[in-house]
RODO-2510 file (C-alpha; in nm, 4 decimals, decimal comma):
residues 100
     n   res          X          Y          Z
     1     m    -0,2509    -3,1666    -1,2038
     2     e    -0,5362    -3,2528    -1,4353
     3     e    -0,8991    -3,2210    -1,3269
     4     i    -1,1582    -3,4283    -1,5107
     5     k    -1,5292    -3,3726    -1,4487
     6     f    -1,7642    -3,6611    -1,5272
     7     l    -2,1266    -3,7502    -1,4570
     8     r    -2,2652    -4,0459    -1,2672
     9     d    -2,6383    -4,0651    -1,1934
    10     n    -2,6739    -3,7049    -1,3162
    11     t    -2,4271    -3,5889    -1,0511
    12     e    -2,0942    -3,4263    -1,1324
    13     v    -1,7867    -3,6011    -0,9949
    14     s    -1,4416    -3,4406    -0,9924
    15     g    -1,1526    -3,6644    -1,0919
    16     y    -0,7891    -3,5692    -1,0436
    17     i    -0,4643    -3,6974    -1,1898
    18     i    -0,1424    -3,5714    -1,0347
    19     p     0,1815    -3,6929    -1,1945
    20     i     0,4394    -3,7892    -0,9308
    21     g     0,7548    -3,9070    -1,1027
    22     p     0,6858    -4,2328    -1,2859
    23     v     0,3351    -4,2785    -1,1356
    24     n     0,0138    -4,0821    -1,1004
    25     l    -0,1868    -3,9996    -0,7896
    26     v    -0,5429    -4,0620    -0,9098
    27     f    -0,8641    -4,0005    -0,7174
    28     a    -1,2265    -3,8988    -0,7600
    29     k    -1,4136    -3,6767    -0,5164
    30     t    -1,7878    -3,6651    -0,4676
    31     n    -1,9744    -3,4384    -0,2291
    32     k    -1,9614    -3,7246     0,0256
    33     g    -1,6190    -3,8863    -0,0082
    34     i    -1,3144    -4,0024    -0,2017
    35     v    -1,2267    -4,3037    -0,4167
    36     g    -0,8548    -4,3203    -0,4833
    37     c    -0,5566    -4,5190    -0,5974
    38     g    -0,3178    -4,7004    -0,3652
    39     a    -0,1433    -4,3789    -0,2593
    40     i    -0,4556    -4,2460    -0,0830
    41     d    -0,4462    -4,2849     0,2971
    42     v    -0,8072    -4,3778     0,3678
    43     i    -0,7414    -4,4382     0,7384
    44     a    -0,6056    -4,0845     0,7843
    45     l    -0,9180    -3,9477     0,6129
    46     e    -1,1301    -4,1477     0,8573
    47     k    -1,0026    -3,9217     1,1379
    48     f    -1,1911    -3,6384     0,9661
    49     h    -1,5007    -3,8555     0,9021
    50     i    -1,4442    -3,8519     0,5265
    51     p    -1,5640    -4,1732     0,3595
    52     a    -1,2734    -4,3006     0,1528
    53     v    -1,1654    -4,6166    -0,0262
    54     k    -0,8481    -4,7419    -0,1869
    55     v    -0,8729    -4,9101    -0,5269
    56     k    -0,6221    -5,1435    -0,6916
    57     p    -0,6006    -5,1718    -1,0691
    58     s    -0,7923    -5,4536    -1,2354
    59     s    -0,4710    -5,5243    -1,4287
    60     g    -0,1179    -5,3908    -1,4161
    61     d     0,0839    -5,2368    -1,1356
    62     s    -0,0815    -4,8993    -1,0855
    63     i    -0,3768    -4,6824    -1,1767
    64     h    -0,2908    -4,4254    -1,4435
    65     d    -0,6197    -4,2487    -1,5127
    66     i    -0,9846    -4,2109    -1,4127
    67     d    -1,1024    -4,4964    -1,6373
    68     e    -0,8671    -4,7373    -1,4593
    69     l    -0,9862    -4,6031    -1,1228
    70     l    -1,3483    -4,6751    -1,2172
    71     k    -1,2635    -5,0282    -1,3362
    72     g    -1,0375    -5,1049    -1,0379
    73     v    -1,1299    -5,3107    -0,7323
    74     v    -1,1851    -5,1708    -0,3818
    75     v    -0,9246    -5,3165    -0,1417
    76     v    -0,9424    -5,0834     0,1628
    77     v    -1,2578    -4,9234     0,3055
    78     n    -1,2636    -4,6891     0,6042
    79     s    -1,5494    -4,7079     0,8545
    80     d    -1,7272    -4,4011     0,7161
    81     a    -1,7263    -4,5556     0,3677
    82     k    -1,8602    -4,8834     0,5117
    83     e    -2,1505    -4,6856     0,6584
    84     a    -2,2173    -4,5549     0,3067
    85     g    -2,2560    -4,9154     0,1874
    86     i    -1,9163    -4,9676     0,0296
    87     h    -1,7462    -5,3039     0,0729
    88     l    -1,4383    -5,4871    -0,0505
    89     d    -1,4360    -5,6153    -0,4091
    90     m    -1,6725    -5,3475    -0,5435
    91     t    -1,5491    -5,1626    -0,8480
    92     g    -1,4307    -4,8053    -0,8171
    93     e    -1,7386    -4,6988    -1,0094
    94     e    -1,9720    -4,8824    -0,7682
    95     a    -1,7953    -4,7102    -0,4787
    96     i    -1,8426    -4,3694    -0,6407
    97     l    -2,2112    -4,4411    -0,6940
    98     s    -2,2421    -4,5207    -0,3227
    99     l    -2,0924    -4,1810    -0,2407
   100     l    -2,3310    -3,9709    -0,4494
***
């Protein structure tokens, strides 16, 4: 597992890349919620009132790294993330900014 710290709006965000066979599990965690690749179960996280969104890559079959996560497009939003102002078709970066 690789942890990558990066700043958005002067706030530190923790990004994670976990290799799983031929693909990576990629997600970013803020103090309010999670923005992740297609393997993240945002509906399960809703049961714990954790705002979470699923992002698809802007090109290609899967998200490989944090840069692709930030450039990807939000395709699933749980109700807690909707309350935070996140909606479909935002970029991963816009979703992260909404969760700061």
